[in-house]
C-alpha positions as CSV (number, residue, x, y, z in Angstrom):
1,M,-14.7,-16.8,-4.7
2,S,-11.0,-15.8,-5.3
3,L,-10.7,-11.9,-5.2
4,R,-6.7,-12.3,-7.0
5,H,-6.4,-11.6,-10.3
6,P,-5.9,-14.5,-12.3
7,A,-2.5,-13.6,-14.5
8,Y,-0.9,-12.8,-11.0
9,T,1.0,-14.3,-8.4
10,F,1.0,-13.0,-4.5
11,E,4.7,-13.5,-4.3
12,K,7.3,-10.7,-2.7
13,G,8.6,-8.5,-5.0
14,L,8.3,-7.4,-8.4
15,H,5.3,-8.1,-11.0
16,D,6.0,-6.7,-14.5
17,I,2.2,-5.6,-15.3
18,G,3.7,-4.7,-19.1
19,N,4.5,-1.5,-21.1
20,G,6.5,-0.3,-18.3
21,I,4.1,-0.9,-15.9
22,Y,5.1,-2.9,-12.5
23,A,3.6,-3.8,-8.9
24,W,5.8,-4.6,-6.1
25,L,3.7,-6.8,-3.5
26,Q,4.6,-7.9,-0.1
27,P,2.9,-11.0,1.3
28,D,1.0,-11.5,3.8
29,G,-0.4,-7.8,3.4
30,G,-1.0,-7.3,6.9
31,W,0.1,-4.7,9.1
32,G,3.4,-2.7,7.7
33,W,3.4,-5.2,4.8
34,S,2.4,-2.5,2.0
35,N,2.1,-2.7,-1.9
36,A,4.2,0.1,-4.5
37,G,4.3,0.6,-8.0
38,L,6.8,1.7,-10.9
39,I,5.7,3.5,-13.9
40,C,8.1,4.2,-16.8
41,D,8.1,5.1,-20.4
42,S,10.6,7.3,-22.8
43,G,13.4,7.1,-20.0
44,Q,10.8,8.9,-17.3
45,S,10.1,7.1,-14.4
46,L,7.4,7.7,-11.5
47,V,7.4,5.5,-8.0
48,V,4.0,5.4,-6.5
49,D,4.6,4.8,-2.5
50,T,7.5,4.0,-0.7
51,L,7.6,1.3,2.1
52,M,7.6,0.8,5.9
53,D,11.8,1.3,6.7
54,I,14.7,2.1,4.3
55,P,15.9,-1.7,3.7
56,L,13.2,-2.4,2.2
57,T,12.7,0.4,0.2
58,E,16.1,0.0,-0.6
59,A,15.9,-3.7,-1.6
60,M,12.6,-2.2,-3.8
61,L,14.5,0.3,-5.9
62,A,17.4,-1.6,-6.6
63,K,14.7,-4.4,-8.2
64,F,13.0,-1.5,-10.3
65,R,16.6,-0.4,-11.5
66,D,17.6,-3.7,-12.4
67,V,14.5,-4.1,-14.8
68,E,14.3,-0.4,-16.0
69,S,18.0,0.4,-15.9
70,Q,17.2,3.5,-18.6
71,S,14.5,5.2,-17.1
72,M,15.9,4.5,-13.5
73,K,18.8,6.4,-13.9
74,A,17.0,8.7,-11.4
75,I,14.1,8.5,-9.9
76,D,11.7,11.5,-11.4
77,M,9.0,11.2,-9.1
78,V,7.2,9.5,-6.2
79,V,4.0,9.8,-5.4
80,N,2.6,9.2,-2.1
81,T,-1.3,7.9,-1.7
82,H,-1.5,8.6,1.9
83,H,0.3,9.7,5.0
84,N,1.3,6.2,6.3
85,G,4.4,5.1,7.3
86,D,4.3,2.0,4.9
87,H,3.7,4.2,2.2
88,C,5.8,7.0,2.9
89,N,8.9,6.2,5.4
90,G,11.4,5.5,2.4
91,N,10.7,8.7,0.7
92,C,14.6,9.9,1.9
93,C,15.6,6.7,-0.1
94,C,14.6,9.0,-3.1
95,G,17.1,10.8,-3.9
96,D,16.7,14.2,-6.0
97,A,12.8,13.1,-7.3
98,Q,10.0,15.1,-6.5
99,I,7.6,13.8,-4.2
100,I,3.7,14.7,-4.7
101,A,1.0,14.2,-2.4
102,H,-2.5,15.4,-1.4
103,V,-2.1,18.7,0.8
104,L,-3.6,16.5,3.7
105,T,-1.0,13.8,3.4
106,K,1.9,16.2,3.3
107,E,0.2,18.0,6.3
108,D,-0.2,14.6,8.2
109,I,3.2,12.7,7.8
110,P,4.8,14.6,10.6
111,K,1.7,13.3,12.8
112,E,3.2,10.0,12.3
113,D,5.5,9.0,15.3
114,S,6.9,6.1,15.5
115,S,8.9,6.2,18.8
116,V,5.5,5.3,21.0
117,I,5.6,2.3,19.0
118,M,8.8,1.5,19.0
119,A,8.8,1.8,22.7
120,I,6.5,-0.7,23.1
121,I,7.5,-3.4,21.0
122,N,11.0,-3.0,22.6
123,A,9.7,-4.1,26.4
124,P,6.2,-5.8,25.0
125,E,5.9,-7.4,28.5
126,D,5.3,-4.2,30.0
127,Y,2.4,-3.4,28.0
128,G,0.1,-6.9,28.0
129,D,-2.2,-7.2,25.1
130,L,-1.1,-4.0,23.5
131,G,2.5,-5.2,23.8
132,V,1.8,-8.7,22.0
133,F,-0.4,-7.0,19.4
134,L,2.2,-4.2,18.4
135,K,5.1,-6.6,18.4
136,H,3.4,-9.0,16.3
137,S,2.1,-5.8,14.0
138,F,5.4,-3.7,13.7
139,G,8.5,-5.8,15.4
140,A,9.4,-6.8,11.9
141,F,10.2,-3.7,10.6
142,E,13.4,-1.1,11.4
143,L,11.9,1.9,12.3
144,Q,14.6,3.4,14.1
145,S,16.1,7.0,12.9
146,I,14.5,7.2,9.7
147,P,14.6,10.7,8.3
148,E,11.5,12.4,7.3
149,R,11.0,13.7,4.1
150,L,7.9,15.3,3.0
151,P,6.3,16.2,-0.1
152,D,7.7,18.8,-2.6
153,R,4.6,19.6,-4.7
154,T,1.0,19.0,-3.4
155,F,-2.7,18.9,-5.0
156,E,-6.1,19.4,-3.9
157,T,-8.5,17.3,-6.0
158,E,-7.2,16.2,-9.2
159,L,-3.3,16.3,-10.9
160,M,-2.4,15.3,-14.3
161,L,0.9,14.0,-14.4
162,K,3.0,13.1,-17.8
163,V,5.6,9.9,-17.4
164,G,7.3,10.0,-20.6
165,N,4.1,10.2,-23.1
166,K,1.9,8.2,-20.3
167,D,-1.0,10.7,-18.8
168,V,-0.9,9.7,-15.2
169,L,-4.3,11.0,-12.9
170,L,-3.5,11.6,-9.2
171,K,-7.7,11.9,-7.9
172,H,-8.3,12.3,-4.3
173,V,-11.0,10.4,-2.5
174,G,-10.5,10.9,0.9
175,P,-11.1,11.4,3.7
176,A,-11.6,8.0,3.8
177,H,-8.8,5.4,5.2
178,S,-7.0,8.7,5.6
179,N,-7.9,12.3,5.4
180,G,-5.2,12.3,1.9
181,D,-6.0,9.1,0.1
182,T,-4.9,9.1,-3.7
183,L,-5.7,6.7,-6.2
184,V,-3.0,6.7,-9.2
185,Y,-4.4,5.8,-12.2
186,V,-3.4,5.2,-15.6
187,P,-5.5,5.2,-18.3
188,Q,-4.1,3.9,-21.7
189,D,-2.6,1.2,-20.0
190,K,-6.0,0.4,-17.9
191,V,-3.9,0.2,-14.6
192,I,-4.8,1.6,-11.4
193,Y,-2.8,1.8,-7.8
194,T,-5.2,2.5,-5.1
195,G,-3.1,2.7,-2.1
196,D,-5.3,1.7,1.0
197,I,-8.6,2.1,-0.6
198,L,-8.3,-1.4,-1.3
199,F,-7.1,-4.1,1.3
200,I,-7.4,-7.6,-0.3
201,E,-7.7,-10.4,1.7
202,G,-7.5,-8.6,4.8
203,H,-9.6,-6.4,6.6
204,P,-10.0,-2.5,5.8
205,I,-9.4,0.1,8.1
206,M,-10.8,3.3,8.3
207,W,-8.8,5.5,10.5
208,A,-10.8,8.9,8.9
209,G,-13.8,8.3,7.4
210,P,-16.8,9.0,6.4
211,V,-17.8,5.6,5.5
212,S,-19.7,6.8,2.4
213,N,-16.7,8.6,1.0
214,W,-15.0,5.2,1.2
215,I,-18.0,3.6,-0.7
216,D,-18.0,7.0,-3.3
217,A,-14.5,5.7,-3.9
218,C,-15.1,2.3,-4.7
219,D,-17.9,3.0,-7.1
220,Y,-15.7,5.7,-9.1
221,M,-13.1,2.9,-9.3
222,L,-16.1,0.9,-10.5
223,G,-17.2,3.0,-13.5
224,L,-13.4,3.2,-14.4
225,D,-12.0,1.4,-17.8
226,V,-9.3,-0.5,-15.8
227,D,-8.5,-3.9,-15.9
228,V,-5.6,-4.4,-13.0
229,I,-5.9,-3.0,-9.6
230,V,-3.1,-2.7,-7.6
231,P,-4.1,-2.6,-3.9
232,G,-2.3,-1.0,-0.9
233,H,-2.3,-4.4,0.6
234,G,-2.8,-7.8,-0.7
235,P,-2.7,-9.4,-4.1
236,I,-3.4,-7.8,-7.5
237,T,-6.9,-7.9,-7.6
238,T,-10.0,-7.0,-10.4
239,K,-13.2,-5.1,-10.0
240,A,-14.4,-8.1,-8.1
241,G,-12.0,-7.1,-5.1
242,V,-13.4,-3.3,-5.5
243,Q,-16.9,-4.5,-5.0
244,A,-16.0,-7.1,-2.3
245,I,-14.8,-3.8,-0.7
246,R,-17.5,-2.0,-1.1
247,D,-19.8,-4.8,0.0
248,Y,-17.7,-5.2,3.3
249,F,-18.6,-1.6,4.1
250,V,-22.1,-1.0,3.2
251,Y,-22.6,-4.4,5.6
252,I,-20.6,-2.8,8.8
253,S,-22.1,0.5,8.4
254,Q,-25.8,-0.9,8.3
255,E,-24.5,-3.5,11.5
256,A,-23.1,-0.6,13.4
257,K,-26.1,1.8,12.9
258,S,-28.7,-0.6,13.6
259,R,-26.7,-1.3,17.1
260,F,-26.3,2.4,18.0
261,D,-29.8,3.0,17.4
262,A,-30.5,0.2,19.8
263,G,-28.2,1.9,22.3
264,M,-25.5,-0.7,22.6
265,S,-22.0,0.6,23.6
266,Y,-19.5,0.7,21.4
267,E,-17.3,-2.2,22.5
268,D,-20.4,-4.5,22.9
269,A,-21.3,-3.2,19.4
270,V,-17.8,-4.2,17.9
271,Q,-18.1,-7.6,19.6
272,D,-21.5,-8.2,18.7
273,I,-20.6,-7.7,14.7
274,A,-20.4,-10.9,13.0
275,L,-17.9,-11.0,10.6
276,D,-18.8,-14.8,9.1
277,D,-18.4,-13.8,5.6
278,Y,-15.2,-12.1,6.1
279,S,-13.4,-15.0,8.1
280,A,-10.9,-15.8,5.5
281,W,-9.7,-12.2,5.5
282,G,-6.8,-10.9,8.0
283,D,-6.4,-8.8,10.9
284,A,-9.8,-9.2,11.8
285,E,-9.1,-7.0,14.9
286,R,-9.5,-3.7,12.6
287,I,-13.2,-3.8,12.8
288,A,-12.5,-2.0,16.3
289,V,-11.1,0.8,15.0
290,N,-13.6,1.0,11.9
291,C,-16.5,0.7,14.1
292,A,-15.3,3.8,16.6
293,T,-15.3,5.9,13.2
294,L,-18.5,4.7,12.3
295,Y,-20.3,5.7,15.9
296,K,-18.3,8.7,15.9
297,G,-20.2,9.4,12.6
298,F,-23.4,8.6,13.7
299,G,-22.9,11.2,16.8
300,S,-22.0,9.0,19.7
301,T,-21.4,10.8,22.7
302,E,-18.9,7.7,24.0
303,E,-15.3,8.8,24.7
304,I,-14.1,7.0,21.6
305,G,-10.2,7.7,21.1
306,M,-7.8,6.1,19.1
307,G,-6.4,4.9,22.5
308,T,-9.7,3.1,23.4
309,A,-9.6,1.5,19.6
310,Y,-6.0,0.4,19.9
311,A,-6.7,-1.5,23.4
312,L,-9.5,-3.4,21.9
313,M,-8.1,-4.3,18.7
314,A,-5.2,-5.8,20.8
315,K,-7.9,-7.4,23.0
316,L,-9.8,-9.1,19.9
317,F,-6.1,-9.9,18.4
318,V,-4.8,-11.8,21.6
319,N,-8.4,-13.2,22.1
320,N,-8.4,-14.6,18.2
321,T,-4.7,-15.6,18.8
322,R,-5.4,-17.8,21.9
323,G,-8.2,-19.3,19.5
């Protein structure tokens, strides 16, 4: 079953949802290729997320100005749905706009250090499978010398904003993908921007957890009056996409728990869990991070750091690429 919204294609660039609401899509939705959005009304504007690097963000903002020249004389507000660079590295391109995010997003942005990734992708041959994986994942982006710009305004649970006459609700649903995961909901237009709570046609990645928060976030969205759902990565979707991500996390948490209870090691569990029902989704190597987060949540005594998970992701990616 297709998870794509039937009214929209998955093509790069601007998609007009109507009534001053837009999505910016970046196929194929894999590592770093995130989506963003624009909400306009009565001469005011709010941008949902910036992009991985400055050229990508500037190109997006230029198109936003073309289509909404009155509202985009200056960007009024930017919301960062979380701290990963592909959702906030372009903050520096947004002039005097007020940057808004969850308090934990503001805390976590300075912890994102692209210098390590840059060192590896500049000499991938020195790092084996990890070099191959990171070059593939991030080699297309210009990550050098991006000025960090932190949010100016934070919130903790919910924050209602006004864009002209539109209500825009910011709802914290993390920690799940990240600590500060935030949904951006426009009730009168029945549109929601999910950040990385939704990856459509790609495996989600649970850096933070617990998985119960992610499932609860899906249940929250399933209970909303929404017609158009713009994910953090992948094509515009419907509630079918939300249900698919919920089902995925229920499945892998059950599969990981049964292996943990049986005494199976983390690495063995990662390679033993069947992903056949999700074989059409990209970035299957993310099961390594998801399983690491789940095992830690189960109380594992194994040393499972992100270095271990990255190494295993790289191994899985290279093995899958070689067929």
